[in-house]
C-alpha positions as CSV (number, residue, x, y, z in Angstrom):
1,X,13.8,-8.0,3.4
2,X,10.9,-8.2,0.9
3,X,12.8,-7.1,-2.2
4,X,12.4,-8.9,-5.5
5,X,15.1,-11.1,-6.9
6,X,15.9,-8.3,-9.5
7,X,17.5,-6.3,-6.7
8,X,19.6,-9.3,-5.6
9,X,20.7,-10.0,-9.2
10,X,21.8,-6.3,-9.6
11,X,23.7,-6.6,-6.3
12,X,25.4,-9.8,-7.3
13,X,26.3,-8.5,-10.7
14,X,27.9,-5.4,-9.0
15,X,29.9,-7.7,-6.7
16,X,31.0,-9.7,-9.8
17,X,32.9,-6.6,-11.0
18,X,35.2,-6.6,-7.9
19,X,38.6,-8.0,-9.0
20,X,39.0,-10.5,-6.1
21,X,36.9,-13.3,-4.7
22,X,37.3,-12.6,-1.0
23,X,35.2,-9.4,-0.7
24,X,32.2,-10.7,-2.7
25,X,32.3,-14.0,-0.8
26,X,32.4,-12.3,2.6
27,X,29.5,-10.0,1.7
28,X,27.3,-12.8,0.3
29,X,27.9,-15.1,3.2
30,X,26.3,-12.3,5.3
31,X,23.5,-11.3,2.9
32,X,22.6,-14.6,1.1
33,X,23.7,-17.4,3.4
34,X,23.7,-16.7,7.1
35,X,20.7,-14.3,7.4
36,X,17.9,-15.4,5.0
37,X,16.8,-18.4,7.0
38,X,16.8,-16.2,10.2
39,X,14.6,-13.7,8.3
40,X,12.1,-16.3,7.2
41,X,12.0,-18.7,10.1
42,X,13.6,-17.1,13.2
43,X,11.8,-16.0,16.3
44,X,11.5,-12.3,17.0
45,X,14.0,-12.8,19.8
46,X,16.6,-14.3,17.5
47,X,15.9,-11.6,14.9
48,X,16.5,-8.9,17.4
49,X,19.6,-10.6,18.8
50,X,21.3,-11.5,15.5
51,X,19.5,-10.2,12.4
52,X,19.1,-6.6,13.3
53,X,22.7,-6.1,14.2
54,X,23.8,-8.0,11.1
55,X,21.7,-5.8,8.8
56,X,22.9,-2.6,10.5
57,X,26.6,-3.6,10.2
58,X,27.2,-4.0,13.9
59,X,27.6,-7.8,13.6
60,X,29.4,-10.0,11.0
61,X,27.9,-13.5,10.4
62,X,29.6,-16.7,9.2
63,X,28.2,-20.1,8.2
64,X,29.4,-23.4,9.7
65,X,28.4,-26.2,7.4
66,X,31.4,-28.4,6.4
67,X,33.3,-30.7,8.7
68,X,37.1,-31.3,8.4
69,X,36.8,-34.6,6.6
70,X,33.4,-34.4,4.9
71,X,29.8,-34.0,5.8
72,X,27.8,-31.8,8.1
73,X,27.1,-34.2,11.0
74,X,27.9,-32.2,14.1
75,X,25.8,-33.7,16.8
76,X,23.7,-31.9,19.4
77,X,22.2,-33.0,22.7
78,X,19.5,-31.2,24.7
79,X,20.3,-30.8,28.4
80,X,17.5,-28.9,30.1
81,X,17.1,-25.6,28.2
82,X,20.6,-25.9,26.8
83,X,21.7,-27.4,23.5
84,X,25.2,-29.0,23.7
85,X,26.9,-29.0,20.3
86,X,29.7,-31.5,19.8
87,X,31.9,-31.5,16.7
88,X,33.9,-29.1,14.5
89,X,33.5,-27.0,11.4
90,X,36.0,-26.0,8.8
91,X,36.3,-23.6,5.8
92,X,34.3,-20.9,7.6
93,X,34.1,-17.8,5.5
94,X,34.1,-14.7,7.7
95,X,35.1,-16.9,10.7
96,X,37.9,-14.7,11.9
97,X,35.7,-11.6,11.9
98,X,32.3,-13.0,12.8
99,X,30.3,-12.3,15.9
100,X,28.0,-15.2,15.3
101,X,27.7,-18.4,13.3
102,X,24.8,-19.9,11.4
103,X,25.7,-23.5,12.3
104,X,24.2,-26.6,10.6
105,X,23.9,-29.4,13.1
106,X,22.0,-32.6,13.6
107,X,19.2,-32.0,16.2
108,X,17.2,-35.2,15.8
109,X,18.1,-38.9,16.0
110,X,14.7,-40.1,14.9
111,X,14.6,-38.6,11.4
112,X,16.3,-39.5,8.2
113,X,19.8,-37.8,7.8
114,X,18.5,-35.2,5.3
115,X,15.6,-34.3,7.6
116,X,17.4,-34.1,11.0
117,X,19.4,-30.8,10.5
118,X,18.8,-27.4,12.1
119,X,20.4,-24.0,11.6
120,X,21.5,-22.7,15.0
121,X,22.4,-19.1,15.7
122,X,25.6,-19.5,17.8
123,X,27.4,-16.5,19.3
124,X,31.1,-17.0,18.8
125,X,31.9,-15.9,22.3
126,X,30.1,-19.0,23.5
127,X,32.4,-21.4,25.4
């Protein structure tokens, strides 16, 4: 949002005074994990669909990174204009309240494993 890191540090320090881990974790998943990449790299359409409602408090975001046994190797396949995602995620902070997921998935088979990942904005009402 264009603020310096001093603001973020003050925010994080204030969250550190809360006597539980769940609330600060839920808030920082929204503010520091799910939305920054969308802010920096997302299209205007994605920003309007996911970022604006997340900042206004209408949407809750979660992150989908870890798989049940280890890794982040959920596979995708492009079929026409659709992206088919195959796999599962686990340990999803905000998952039960979230409207959308920032999902880490493999989107390329011709790149090295650490270069083939994409973050996908996934509405959780998607079948």
